[in-house]
C-alpha positions as CSV (number, residue, x, y, z in Angstrom):
1,X,-5.8,20.3,-27.7
2,X,-3.4,23.1,-28.6
3,X,-2.2,24.9,-25.3
4,X,-3.1,28.3,-26.0
5,X,-0.6,29.8,-23.5
6,X,3.2,29.9,-23.0
7,X,4.1,28.0,-19.6
8,X,6.9,29.1,-17.9
9,X,9.7,26.4,-17.3
10,X,10.0,27.0,-13.6
11,X,6.1,26.3,-13.4
12,X,6.3,23.3,-15.5
13,X,9.4,22.0,-13.4
14,X,7.3,22.5,-10.3
15,X,4.4,20.9,-11.7
16,X,6.7,17.5,-12.3
17,X,7.4,17.3,-8.9
18,X,3.7,17.5,-7.9
19,X,2.2,14.9,-10.1
20,X,1.5,17.4,-13.1
21,X,-0.6,19.5,-10.7
22,X,-0.1,23.2,-9.9
23,X,-2.2,25.9,-7.7
24,X,-3.5,28.9,-8.6
25,X,-1.5,30.7,-6.4
26,X,1.7,28.9,-8.3
27,X,0.5,30.1,-11.5
28,X,0.1,33.7,-10.2
29,X,3.9,33.6,-8.8
30,X,4.7,32.1,-12.3
31,X,3.2,35.0,-14.0
32,X,0.2,33.7,-15.4
33,X,-3.1,35.2,-14.5
34,X,-6.5,33.5,-13.5
35,X,-7.8,34.8,-17.1
36,X,-4.9,32.6,-18.6
37,X,-5.7,29.9,-16.3
38,X,-8.9,30.0,-17.2
39,X,-8.4,29.9,-21.2
40,X,-5.7,26.9,-20.6
41,X,-9.1,25.1,-19.1
42,X,-11.5,26.2,-21.9
43,X,-9.0,25.2,-24.4
44,X,-8.9,21.4,-22.7
45,X,-5.2,22.0,-22.1
46,X,-5.7,21.8,-18.4
47,X,-8.1,20.2,-16.2
48,X,-9.8,22.1,-12.8
49,X,-9.8,19.4,-10.2
50,X,-10.8,21.5,-7.2
51,X,-11.0,25.1,-6.3
52,X,-7.3,26.4,-7.2
53,X,-5.7,23.2,-8.2
54,X,-5.2,22.6,-11.8
55,X,-3.9,19.3,-13.5
56,X,-1.6,20.5,-16.6
57,X,-1.9,16.7,-18.0
58,X,-5.6,16.8,-20.0
59,X,-5.1,13.0,-20.4
60,X,-7.7,11.7,-18.1
61,X,-5.8,9.8,-15.0
62,X,-7.6,6.3,-16.0
63,X,-6.2,6.5,-19.8
64,X,-2.5,7.6,-18.4
65,X,0.3,5.2,-19.1
66,X,3.5,5.1,-16.7
67,X,5.6,2.5,-15.1
68,X,4.5,3.3,-11.5
69,X,0.8,4.2,-12.4
70,X,-1.0,3.2,-9.0
71,X,2.1,5.3,-7.1
72,X,1.4,8.0,-9.6
73,X,-2.2,8.2,-8.7
74,X,-2.0,7.9,-4.8
75,X,0.7,10.5,-4.9
76,X,-1.7,12.7,-7.1
77,X,-4.5,12.6,-4.5
78,X,-1.8,13.6,-1.7
79,X,-0.9,16.9,-3.6
80,X,-4.2,17.8,-4.6
81,X,-4.9,18.1,-0.8
82,X,-1.5,20.1,-0.4
83,X,-1.9,22.2,-3.3
84,X,-5.7,22.8,-2.1
85,X,-4.8,23.8,1.3
86,X,-1.5,25.7,1.4
87,X,-1.1,25.6,5.2
88,X,-1.8,21.9,5.0
89,X,0.3,18.7,5.8
90,X,-0.3,15.6,4.2
91,X,-1.7,13.0,6.4
92,X,-2.5,9.1,6.8
93,X,-2.9,7.6,3.3
94,X,-1.7,10.6,1.6
95,X,1.4,11.1,3.7
96,X,2.4,7.1,3.4
97,X,2.0,7.7,-0.5
98,X,4.3,10.5,-0.5
99,X,6.6,8.8,1.8
100,X,6.8,5.5,-0.3
101,X,5.3,2.9,1.7
102,X,3.4,0.0,0.1
103,X,0.5,-1.8,0.9
104,X,-2.0,1.4,0.2
105,X,-5.7,1.1,-1.3
106,X,-5.2,1.8,-5.1
107,X,-7.4,5.1,-4.9
108,X,-6.7,7.3,-2.0
109,X,-9.0,10.7,-1.1
110,X,-7.0,13.9,-1.0
111,X,-6.3,14.1,3.1
112,X,-4.7,17.0,5.1
113,X,-4.5,18.3,8.6
114,X,-4.4,22.2,9.4
115,X,-3.0,24.0,12.0
116,X,-6.2,25.6,13.0
117,X,-9.5,24.0,11.8
118,X,-11.5,26.1,9.7
119,X,-15.1,24.5,8.4
120,X,-15.7,27.4,5.8
121,X,-13.8,27.1,2.3
122,X,-13.7,23.3,2.3
123,X,-12.4,22.1,-1.0
124,X,-14.9,19.6,-2.6
125,X,-13.6,16.1,-3.0
126,X,-10.9,16.6,-0.1
127,X,-10.9,15.7,3.5
128,X,-9.7,17.6,6.4
129,X,-8.6,15.9,9.4
130,X,-8.4,17.2,13.2
131,X,-5.1,15.9,14.8
132,X,-3.2,18.7,16.3
133,X,0.2,19.3,16.1
134,X,2.5,16.3,15.1
135,X,6.1,16.0,13.5
136,X,6.4,16.6,9.8
137,X,8.8,16.2,7.1
138,X,9.5,17.8,3.8
139,X,8.5,16.8,0.2
140,X,9.2,19.3,-2.4
141,X,8.9,22.1,0.1
142,X,5.3,20.8,1.9
143,X,4.8,19.2,5.3
144,X,4.0,15.5,5.3
145,X,3.4,13.6,8.7
146,X,6.6,12.0,10.0
147,X,6.3,8.1,9.3
148,X,5.0,6.6,12.6
149,X,2.2,9.3,12.9
150,X,1.4,8.8,9.6
151,X,0.7,5.0,9.8
152,X,-1.2,5.7,13.4
153,X,-3.3,8.1,11.1
154,X,-3.7,5.5,8.6
155,X,-4.6,2.9,11.1
156,X,-7.7,5.3,11.9
157,X,-8.7,5.9,8.2
158,X,-7.6,3.1,6.2
159,X,-9.3,-0.2,5.5
160,X,-7.7,-2.8,7.8
161,X,-6.1,-4.8,5.2
162,X,-4.5,-1.6,3.9
163,X,-3.4,-0.4,7.3
164,X,-2.2,-3.8,8.4
165,X,0.0,-4.2,4.8
166,X,1.3,-0.6,5.1
167,X,2.8,-1.1,8.9
168,X,4.2,-4.9,7.5
169,X,5.9,-3.0,4.6
170,X,7.2,-0.4,6.7
171,X,8.7,-3.1,9.0
172,X,10.0,-5.0,6.3
173,X,12.0,-2.2,5.0
174,X,13.3,-1.4,8.3
175,X,11.9,2.2,8.3
176,X,10.1,1.5,11.7
177,X,11.0,-1.3,14.4
178,X,8.7,-3.6,16.7
179,X,9.1,-0.9,19.2
180,X,7.4,1.5,17.3
181,X,4.0,-0.3,17.5
182,X,3.8,0.7,20.7
183,X,4.0,4.4,19.9
184,X,1.5,4.0,17.0
185,X,-0.8,2.2,19.8
186,X,0.0,5.3,22.1
187,X,-1.0,7.7,19.3
188,X,-4.2,6.2,18.4
189,X,-5.1,5.9,22.2
190,X,-8.4,8.2,22.8
191,X,-9.0,8.7,19.0
192,X,-12.5,8.1,17.5
193,X,-12.8,4.4,16.4
194,X,-9.7,3.4,18.3
195,X,-11.4,0.1,19.8
196,X,-12.3,-1.5,16.3
197,X,-8.5,-0.9,15.2
198,X,-6.6,-1.7,18.2
199,X,-6.8,-5.3,17.5
200,X,-5.4,-4.7,14.0
201,X,-1.7,-4.4,15.5
202,X,-1.8,-7.8,16.5
203,X,-2.0,-8.9,12.9
204,X,1.3,-7.0,12.0
205,X,4.1,-9.3,13.2
206,X,4.8,-11.6,10.4
207,X,7.1,-12.7,7.8
208,X,5.3,-11.4,5.0
209,X,7.7,-10.6,1.8
210,X,5.1,-8.0,0.1
211,X,1.9,-6.7,0.4
212,X,0.4,-9.4,-1.6
213,X,1.5,-11.8,1.2
214,X,0.4,-9.8,3.7
215,X,-3.2,-9.6,2.2
216,X,-3.0,-13.5,1.6
217,X,-2.2,-14.1,5.6
218,X,-5.3,-11.8,6.6
219,X,-7.4,-14.2,4.4
220,X,-6.0,-17.3,5.7
221,X,-6.5,-15.9,9.4
222,X,-10.0,-14.8,8.4
223,X,-11.0,-18.4,7.4
224,X,-9.5,-19.9,10.5
225,X,-6.5,-21.7,8.5
226,X,-3.4,-19.6,9.9
227,X,-0.3,-20.5,8.6
228,X,2.0,-22.9,10.6
229,X,4.8,-21.2,9.0
230,X,6.1,-18.6,6.6
231,X,9.2,-18.4,4.2
232,X,9.9,-22.0,5.0
233,X,13.3,-23.4,3.1
234,X,12.7,-27.1,2.2
235,X,15.7,-29.3,1.9
236,X,16.1,-33.0,0.5
237,X,19.4,-34.9,1.2
238,X,21.2,-31.4,1.8
239,X,19.8,-29.9,-1.7
240,X,17.8,-26.9,-1.2
241,X,14.4,-27.4,-3.1
242,X,12.8,-23.7,-2.7
243,X,11.5,-20.9,-0.3
244,X,7.7,-21.2,0.2
245,X,5.5,-18.4,1.3
246,X,3.3,-20.4,3.9
247,X,2.9,-24.1,4.9
248,X,1.0,-26.3,7.2
249,X,1.9,-29.7,8.4
250,X,-0.5,-32.5,8.4
251,X,-1.0,-35.3,10.9
252,X,0.5,-38.0,8.3
253,X,3.7,-35.9,8.1
254,X,3.2,-34.4,4.7
255,X,2.8,-30.3,4.1
256,X,0.7,-27.9,2.4
257,X,2.6,-25.1,0.9
258,X,1.1,-22.0,-0.6
259,X,3.0,-19.6,-3.3
260,X,1.7,-16.6,-3.8
261,X,2.4,-15.5,-7.4
262,X,3.2,-11.6,-6.9
263,X,2.7,-9.3,-9.9
264,X,5.7,-7.3,-8.6
265,X,7.8,-10.2,-7.8
266,X,7.2,-13.1,-10.0
267,X,7.2,-11.2,-13.5
268,X,9.2,-11.9,-16.5
269,X,9.8,-15.8,-18.1
270,X,12.8,-16.3,-15.9
271,X,11.4,-15.9,-12.8
272,X,8.3,-18.1,-14.1
273,X,10.6,-20.7,-14.8
274,X,12.4,-20.8,-11.8
275,X,9.2,-21.0,-9.8
276,X,7.9,-23.9,-11.9
277,X,11.4,-25.5,-11.5
278,X,10.9,-25.0,-7.6
279,X,7.6,-26.3,-7.6
280,X,8.5,-29.6,-9.4
281,X,11.1,-30.3,-7.2
282,X,8.6,-29.8,-4.1
283,X,6.1,-31.9,-6.0
284,X,8.3,-34.6,-6.7
285,X,9.1,-35.7,-3.3
286,X,5.5,-36.8,-2.5
287,X,5.2,-35.2,0.7
288,X,4.5,-31.6,-0.7
289,X,1.2,-30.5,-1.7
290,X,1.5,-27.0,-3.5
291,X,-1.2,-24.7,-3.9
292,X,-0.6,-21.5,-6.0
293,X,-2.7,-18.2,-6.2
294,X,-2.4,-14.7,-8.1
295,X,-1.5,-12.2,-5.8
296,X,-4.5,-10.6,-4.4
297,X,-5.5,-7.0,-4.1
298,X,-6.7,-7.4,-0.7
299,X,-7.9,-10.3,1.8
300,X,-11.1,-10.8,-0.2
301,X,-9.9,-10.9,-3.8
302,X,-9.7,-14.5,-4.7
303,X,-11.1,-15.9,-1.5
304,X,-7.5,-17.7,-1.0
305,X,-8.1,-18.4,2.5
306,X,-11.5,-20.1,2.1
307,X,-10.0,-22.0,-0.7
308,X,-7.5,-23.4,1.4
309,X,-9.8,-24.1,4.0
310,X,-11.5,-26.4,1.8
311,X,-8.0,-28.3,1.0
312,X,-6.8,-28.5,4.5
313,X,-9.8,-29.5,6.6
314,X,-10.4,-32.8,4.6
315,X,-6.9,-33.7,5.1
316,X,-7.0,-33.7,8.6
317,X,-5.2,-30.4,9.5
318,X,-5.5,-29.0,12.9
319,X,-4.5,-25.5,14.0
320,X,-1.8,-24.9,16.5
321,X,1.3,-26.6,14.4
322,X,4.5,-25.1,14.2
323,X,7.2,-25.3,11.2
324,X,10.6,-24.2,12.0
325,X,12.7,-22.1,9.1
326,X,14.0,-25.6,7.7
327,X,12.4,-28.4,6.7
328,X,14.6,-31.3,5.8
329,X,12.3,-34.1,3.8
330,X,15.2,-37.0,4.4
């Protein structure tokens, strides 16, 4: 609908940094009164999200078209929390979304921690956490939990698959190191729910090249078929045949390999052609059985582990094998 008010340029610029959201306080500072905001909402130009927070884009979130749609939705949740509580800091999954960590759920609840807990005035649709004090970094002038603390918070609040995938993503991108896993373990000590999630840290070390590979590995572990190797290079007569995501060795000397066709990493005709060439080279040796699956959204998506187990057990595979980084099929 037609915008019935003139929006100051500085407020539009601010909204662009906040996933198109603004607070009632920011509106007042820009010279837009509460009555003007109400007129914008009634005209359908803005949408009220929760008390004191407005979306300047009237298009429903599910209908928006943007290249980073899922990241937009996650960051938007984080900004809803930050704008609803001016004294709050983004925590857990929302902090990780603002810090650009991968592997998160497609949707997040707006989540913040405040310096002083106040039960009164809790904004509908938001979550307040009791974390006390913790180091923060700045994102567009707002407090966001520092990465290691955000990962520890996420470990306690996110589903297992996404908590593990987020930590794996931070490790893969060299944003944390293995020693930081000890810091995370210390940070969650004594917190509610720690007994259930402490074992999840044992699922982190791996060679996953993407969150979808983390979800695949977790599915394989859940179904009793952990891979004998990851990111394995196959060669024949000194010729490179390909690098596969997961591999198992069979008693007869053959290999079963699994390729995850990641939505982010295997898109485009060029990559598809490369995948086909690689698969043909491996299958042509008669010593490799290739399995391929679409990238899962979590460990249950597509039942990858169950399907791999159904293939491996009849072939005589036994757990405990180990495959080095390079396999020579000579």
